[in-house]
A tleap script that builds the chain and sets N, CA, C and O, in Angstrom:
source leaprc.protein.ff14SB
mol = sequence {
  NMET GLU LEU ILE HIE ILE PHE LEU ILE SER
  GLU ALA LYS ASN LEU LEU ARG LEU LYS GLU
  LYS ARG ILE ALA GLU ILE ALA PHE GLN LEU
  ASP PHE GLU ASN ALA SER TYR PHE THR ARG
  LEU PHE LYS LYS GLN THR GLY MET LYS PRO
  MET GLU PHE LYS ASN MET SER LEU CASN
}
set mol.1.N position { -84.779 -55.173 -75.205 }
set mol.1.CA position { -84.876 -54.210 -74.130 }
set mol.1.C position { -86.314 -54.093 -73.634 }
set mol.1.O position { -86.557 -53.924 -72.439 }
set mol.2.N position { -87.266 -54.184 -74.568 }
set mol.2.CA position { -88.680 -54.080 -74.195 }
set mol.2.C position { -89.080 -55.193 -73.222 }
set mol.2.O position { -89.829 -54.954 -72.275 }
set mol.3.N position { -88.582 -56.397 -73.455 }
set mol.3.CA position { -88.900 -57.515 -72.553 }
set mol.3.C position { -88.322 -57.294 -71.159 }
set mol.3.O position { -88.941 -57.658 -70.159 }
set mol.4.N position { -87.156 -56.708 -71.099 }
set mol.4.CA position { -86.547 -56.399 -69.797 }
set mol.4.C position { -87.409 -55.386 -69.060 }
set mol.4.O position { -87.655 -55.531 -67.862 }
set mol.5.N position { -87.870 -54.359 -69.771 }
set mol.5.CA position { -88.730 -53.348 -69.150 }
set mol.5.C position { -90.030 -53.972 -68.653 }
set mol.5.O position { -90.497 -53.646 -67.562 }
set mol.6.N position { -90.607 -54.850 -69.431 }
set mol.6.CA position { -91.848 -55.516 -69.020 }
set mol.6.C position { -91.616 -56.322 -67.747 }
set mol.6.O position { -92.434 -56.291 -66.827 }
set mol.7.N position { -90.503 -57.040 -67.698 }
set mol.7.CA position { -90.177 -57.821 -66.504 }
set mol.7.C position { -89.985 -56.909 -65.293 }
set mol.7.O position { -90.507 -57.188 -64.214 }
set mol.8.N position { -89.234 -55.814 -65.473 }
set mol.8.CA position { -88.975 -54.903 -64.360 }
set mol.8.C position { -90.256 -54.258 -63.848 }
set mol.8.O position { -90.428 -54.104 -62.639 }
set mol.9.N position { -91.143 -53.884 -64.737 }
set mol.9.CA position { -92.406 -53.281 -64.320 }
set mol.9.C position { -93.263 -54.319 -63.590 }
set mol.9.O position { -93.953 -53.992 -62.624 }
set mol.10.N position { -93.216 -55.555 -64.050 }
set mol.10.CA position { -93.937 -56.622 -63.356 }
set mol.10.C position { -93.413 -56.794 -61.928 }
set mol.10.O position { -94.192 -56.939 -60.986 }
set mol.11.N position { -92.111 -56.776 -61.783 }
set mol.11.CA position { -91.505 -56.864 -60.449 }
set mol.11.C position { -91.879 -55.644 -59.607 }
set mol.11.O position { -92.164 -55.768 -58.416 }
set mol.12.N position { -91.878 -54.479 -60.227 }
set mol.12.CA position { -92.246 -53.256 -59.519 }
set mol.12.C position { -93.676 -53.347 -59.007 }
set mol.12.O position { -93.957 -52.937 -57.881 }
set mol.13.N position { -94.576 -53.875 -59.817 }
set mol.13.CA position { -95.973 -54.033 -59.393 }
set mol.13.C position { -96.057 -54.918 -58.153 }
set mol.13.O position { -96.791 -54.609 -57.214 }
set mol.14.N position { -95.311 -56.012 -58.151 }
set mol.14.CA position { -95.304 -56.897 -56.983 }
set mol.14.C position { -94.792 -56.173 -55.748 }
set mol.14.O position { -95.364 -56.308 -54.666 }
set mol.15.N position { -93.730 -55.413 -55.899 }
set mol.15.CA position { -93.171 -54.675 -54.764 }
set mol.15.C position { -94.105 -53.566 -54.294 }
set mol.15.O position { -94.205 -53.307 -53.095 }
set mol.16.N position { -94.779 -52.918 -55.219 }
set mol.16.CA position { -95.717 -51.857 -54.850 }
set mol.16.C position { -96.914 -52.416 -54.084 }
set mol.16.O position { -97.450 -51.742 -53.204 }
set mol.17.N position { -97.328 -53.605 -54.399 }
set mol.17.CA position { -98.455 -54.232 -53.690 }
set mol.17.C position { -98.106 -54.529 -52.233 }
set mol.17.O position { -98.989 -54.578 -51.377 }
set mol.18.N position { -96.824 -54.726 -51.956 }
set mol.18.CA position { -96.402 -55.044 -50.586 }
set mol.18.C position { -96.477 -53.828 -49.669 }
set mol.18.O position { -96.531 -53.975 -48.448 }
set mol.19.N position { -96.479 -52.641 -50.243 }
set mol.19.CA position { -96.616 -51.351 -49.558 }
set mol.19.C position { -95.579 -51.084 -48.468 }
set mol.19.O position { -95.771 -50.188 -47.647 }
set mol.20.N position { -94.496 -51.838 -48.448 }
set mol.20.CA position { -93.481 -51.658 -47.420 }
set mol.20.C position { -92.427 -50.624 -47.804 }
set mol.20.O position { -91.780 -50.044 -46.932 }
set mol.21.N position { -92.253 -50.390 -49.100 }
set mol.21.CA position { -91.175 -49.522 -49.559 }
set mol.21.C position { -91.715 -48.323 -50.314 }
set mol.21.O position { -92.806 -48.353 -50.882 }
set mol.22.N position { -90.912 -47.260 -50.301 }
set mol.22.CA position { -91.244 -46.068 -51.066 }
set mol.22.C position { -90.900 -46.297 -52.532 }
set mol.22.O position { -90.169 -47.227 -52.871 }
set mol.23.N position { -91.434 -45.442 -53.397 }
set mol.23.CA position { -91.226 -45.555 -54.837 }
set mol.23.C position { -89.731 -45.492 -55.161 }
set mol.23.O position { -89.236 -46.298 -55.949 }
set mol.24.N position { -89.020 -44.556 -54.568 }
set mol.24.CA position { -87.585 -44.403 -54.839 }
set mol.24.C position { -86.808 -45.655 -54.434 }
set mol.24.O position { -85.881 -46.064 -55.133 }
set mol.25.N position { -87.178 -46.256 -53.323 }
set mol.25.CA position { -86.501 -47.477 -52.883 }
set mol.25.C position { -86.714 -48.618 -53.875 }
set mol.25.O position { -85.793 -49.381 -54.167 }
set mol.26.N position { -87.926 -48.722 -54.384 }
set mol.26.CA position { -88.224 -49.761 -55.379 }
set mol.26.C position { -87.437 -49.505 -56.658 }
set mol.26.O position { -86.878 -50.434 -57.242 }
set mol.27.N position { -87.390 -48.249 -57.094 }
set mol.27.CA position { -86.647 -47.899 -58.305 }
set mol.27.C position { -85.181 -48.298 -58.180 }
set mol.27.O position { -84.614 -48.893 -59.097 }
set mol.28.N position { -84.574 -47.973 -57.053 }
set mol.28.CA position { -83.161 -48.289 -56.866 }
set mol.28.C position { -82.945 -49.788 -56.689 }
set mol.28.O position { -81.926 -50.322 -57.127 }
set mol.29.N position { -83.889 -50.467 -56.053 }
set mol.29.CA position { -83.782 -51.918 -55.896 }
set mol.29.C position { -83.790 -52.615 -57.251 }
set mol.29.O position { -83.137 -53.643 -57.428 }
set mol.30.N position { -84.529 -52.056 -58.204 }
set mol.30.CA position { -84.610 -52.638 -59.540 }
set mol.30.C position { -83.545 -52.078 -60.482 }
set mol.30.O position { -83.604 -52.293 -61.692 }
set mol.31.N position { -82.577 -51.362 -59.923 }
set mol.31.CA position { -81.408 -50.841 -60.645 }
set mol.31.C position { -81.710 -49.740 -61.655 }
set mol.31.O position { -81.003 -49.609 -62.655 }
set mol.32.N position { -82.745 -48.952 -61.410 }
set mol.32.CA position { -82.974 -47.772 -62.225 }
set mol.32.C position { -82.032 -46.678 -61.738 }
set mol.32.O position { -81.730 -46.591 -60.548 }
set mol.33.N position { -81.573 -45.847 -62.667 }
set mol.33.CA position { -80.630 -44.791 -62.310 }
set mol.33.C position { -81.258 -43.754 -61.392 }
set mol.33.O position { -80.604 -43.226 -60.492 }
set mol.34.N position { -82.533 -43.468 -61.630 }
set mol.34.CA position { -83.222 -42.519 -60.751 }
set mol.34.C position { -84.715 -42.834 -60.748 }
set mol.34.O position { -85.231 -43.526 -61.626 }
set mol.35.N position { -85.387 -42.305 -59.734 }
set mol.35.CA position { -86.804 -42.607 -59.550 }
set mol.35.C position { -87.671 -41.974 -60.633 }
set mol.35.O position { -88.715 -42.527 -60.979 }
set mol.36.N position { -87.266 -40.835 -61.171 }
set mol.36.CA position { -88.100 -40.185 -62.186 }
set mol.36.C position { -88.117 -41.003 -63.483 }
set mol.36.O position { -89.155 -41.087 -64.139 }
set mol.37.N position { -86.989 -41.602 -63.860 }
set mol.37.CA position { -86.986 -42.465 -65.045 }
set mol.37.C position { -87.879 -43.680 -64.808 }
set mol.37.O position { -88.638 -44.083 -65.689 }
set mol.38.N position { -87.785 -44.254 -63.623 }
set mol.38.CA position { -88.633 -45.384 -63.256 }
set mol.38.C position { -90.111 -45.003 -63.365 }
set mol.38.O position { -90.918 -45.758 -63.907 }
set mol.39.N position { -90.451 -43.834 -62.847 }
set mol.39.CA position { -91.843 -43.377 -62.881 }
set mol.39.C position { -92.330 -43.195 -64.316 }
set mol.39.O position { -93.446 -43.597 -64.648 }
set mol.40.N position { -91.501 -42.593 -65.168 }
set mol.40.CA position { -91.884 -42.406 -66.576 }
set mol.40.C position { -92.101 -43.744 -67.280 }
set mol.40.O position { -93.086 -43.920 -67.997 }
set mol.41.N position { -91.189 -44.675 -67.076 }
set mol.41.CA position { -91.311 -45.988 -67.708 }
set mol.41.C position { -92.534 -46.730 -67.178 }
set mol.41.O position { -93.258 -47.364 -67.946 }
set mol.42.N position { -92.766 -46.654 -65.869 }
set mol.42.CA position { -93.916 -47.318 -65.270 }
set mol.42.C position { -95.206 -46.768 -65.868 }
set mol.42.O position { -96.106 -47.531 -66.216 }
set mol.43.N position { -95.297 -45.439 -65.989 }
set mol.43.CA position { -96.500 -44.825 -66.554 }
set mol.43.C position { -96.675 -45.216 -68.021 }
set mol.43.O position { -97.793 -45.462 -68.474 }
set mol.44.N position { -95.576 -45.273 -68.754 }
set mol.44.CA position { -95.645 -45.657 -70.164 }
set mol.44.C position { -96.168 -47.087 -70.310 }
set mol.44.O position { -96.952 -47.371 -71.215 }
set mol.45.N position { -95.742 -47.976 -69.433 }
set mol.45.CA position { -96.123 -49.387 -69.524 }
set mol.45.C position { -97.527 -49.664 -68.973 }
set mol.45.O position { -98.228 -50.538 -69.482 }
set mol.46.N position { -97.941 -48.922 -67.934 }
set mol.46.CA position { -99.192 -49.255 -67.239 }
set mol.46.C position { -100.290 -48.217 -67.408 }
set mol.46.O position { -101.463 -48.505 -67.169 }
set mol.47.N position { -99.915 -47.010 -67.818 }
set mol.47.CA position { -100.904 -45.952 -67.947 }
set mol.47.C position { -101.167 -45.196 -66.662 }
set mol.47.O position { -102.022 -44.311 -66.624 }
set mol.48.N position { -100.441 -45.535 -65.609 }
set mol.48.CA position { -100.588 -44.811 -64.342 }
set mol.48.C position { -99.241 -44.698 -63.641 }
set mol.48.O position { -98.328 -45.483 -63.895 }
set mol.49.N position { -99.131 -43.718 -62.760 }
set mol.49.CA position { -97.898 -43.532 -62.008 }
set mol.49.C position { -97.799 -44.609 -60.926 }
set mol.49.O position { -98.813 -45.176 -60.519 }
set mol.50.N position { -96.577 -44.892 -60.460 }
set mol.50.CA position { -96.420 -45.924 -59.430 }
set mol.50.C position { -97.265 -45.660 -58.177 }
set mol.50.O position { -97.831 -46.591 -57.603 }
set mol.51.N position { -97.350 -44.398 -57.756 }
set mol.51.CA position { -98.127 -44.086 -56.555 }
set mol.51.C position { -99.614 -44.352 -56.780 }
set mol.51.O position { -100.310 -44.818 -55.878 }
set mol.52.N position { -100.094 -44.057 -57.976 }
set mol.52.CA position { -101.502 -44.342 -58.307 }
set mol.52.C position { -101.747 -45.852 -58.246 }
set mol.52.O position { -102.757 -46.301 -57.706 }
set mol.53.N position { -100.820 -46.625 -58.802 }
set mol.53.CA position { -100.944 -48.083 -58.769 }
set mol.53.C position { -100.917 -48.583 -57.331 }
set mol.53.O position { -101.705 -49.448 -56.950 }
set mol.54.N position { -100.014 -48.038 -56.545 }
set mol.54.CA position { -99.881 -48.454 -55.144 }
set mol.54.C position { -101.175 -48.169 -54.377 }
set mol.54.O position { -101.665 -49.024 -53.639 }
set mol.55.N position { -101.730 -46.958 -54.557 }
set mol.55.CA position { -102.967 -46.590 -53.870 }
set mol.55.C position { -104.125 -47.464 -54.339 }
set mol.55.O position { -104.966 -47.856 -53.529 }
set mol.56.N position { -104.183 -47.772 -55.623 }
set mol.56.CA position { -105.239 -48.630 -56.160 }
set mol.56.C position { -105.127 -50.044 -55.577 }
set mol.56.O position { -106.141 -50.683 -55.299 }
set mol.57.N position { -103.912 -50.524 -55.394 }
set mol.57.CA position { -103.698 -51.867 -54.877 }
set mol.57.C position { -104.095 -51.988 -53.408 }
set mol.57.O position { -104.451 -53.068 -52.938 }
set mol.58.N position { -104.030 -50.876 -52.696 }
set mol.58.CA position { -104.367 -50.901 -51.274 }
set mol.58.C position { -105.871 -50.975 -51.047 }
set mol.58.O position { -106.321 -51.384 -49.977 }
set mol.59.N position { -106.638 -50.585 -52.040 }
set mol.59.CA position { -108.114 -50.585 -51.888 }
set mol.59.C position { -108.724 -51.903 -52.247 }
set mol.59.O position { -109.943 -52.060 -52.172 }
savepdb mol mol.pdb
quit
């Protein structure tokens, strides 16, 4: 399960860099049940929230 989470977070990072979609859209595209679970898992894996990562990627 851990490897699946790592893969999903990697995909999420790629999608967040594109800046075309909202966090909730990315969460649902990656088949998470809800955006808050996605956000918690993303923070656990990366140390930052998806929006923080997205803003950092834009700079």
